[in-house]
Phi, psi and omega in degrees: 000138178282163170298149177153179180287130179249337176218138179211116179205167174267146178213119180044048177082357177251147174267131177246148186226134170246122181244135173266134173251118185238109176287337178298343174296333188269123180294347178267359183289129175226104183295138181280351181203158180280353177273356182283129178290135173270345174219161176199178179240149177236148178241145183220147171239124180285120178266118181298149185305332184274353186277144182296340181274351183295126180083359183273134175296137183304327180300333178281349184241351189307325181286345186274342189232136179255097182228158187307119176074000183080164173299133180232005183202142163210141186147187182275128175277123189306310184297331182246349179068019184240157176287135180225158162251143185211172179211165181232154176251052177232042178281172186310316185256014183290146175226120184300345177270346178259305177270069187271192187298324184284324171298313182296323177293319178299325177291322177299313179298320175297318179296320174301315181299315177295318176304317183292315181298316179300315179295319182290327172295321177294326177288325179289339182246031185303333179294338182294340187259004181285149176287162183303321180295323179291321177298320182297322180294316180296312185297316179294321175299317179298319182294322179291318178298322182296315181299318178289321182290327182295322177296323189263351187253139175260350182271105183283346179288322177295324180289328177289323174301320182287324179293323180294318178297315182301309184299322180295315180300319176298315177297320180294313176304321184285336179285333182294000000 
């Protein structure tokens, strides 16, 4: 079998690709040992242009994802012309009959799940990335609202909740 894409499908809105790499296609390939794999599989997830990871080097993301052997590639995949994050199943103890195309596909699906989870966490914690001046504006607005609300509210638990939010934002600003 020659090198090329062996699986290409959609999963949760992302395109996943499994590619077979076959060095025996290269007439200049000379294994230095009989233990060397002449072929293996690589897995890729296409990253949409609107995604925060689009164009990001895999070295900046390697600690975020637990995929076989870690991320080992980011860039345009020649066959599809799209930006991808990828990994290979050509690690020291890998065997292409064990880490086959189906194993590689499962790792791709897991990577998609992790990308979605990381994106959801980042969207849920967007305030962590606010600049100090933006946090100051939010804190001051909440303090004005708190002063106004405190005068009109008889429910002290709601006032305490608002005080706690303000305190957490002040701590967050001071950590930056």
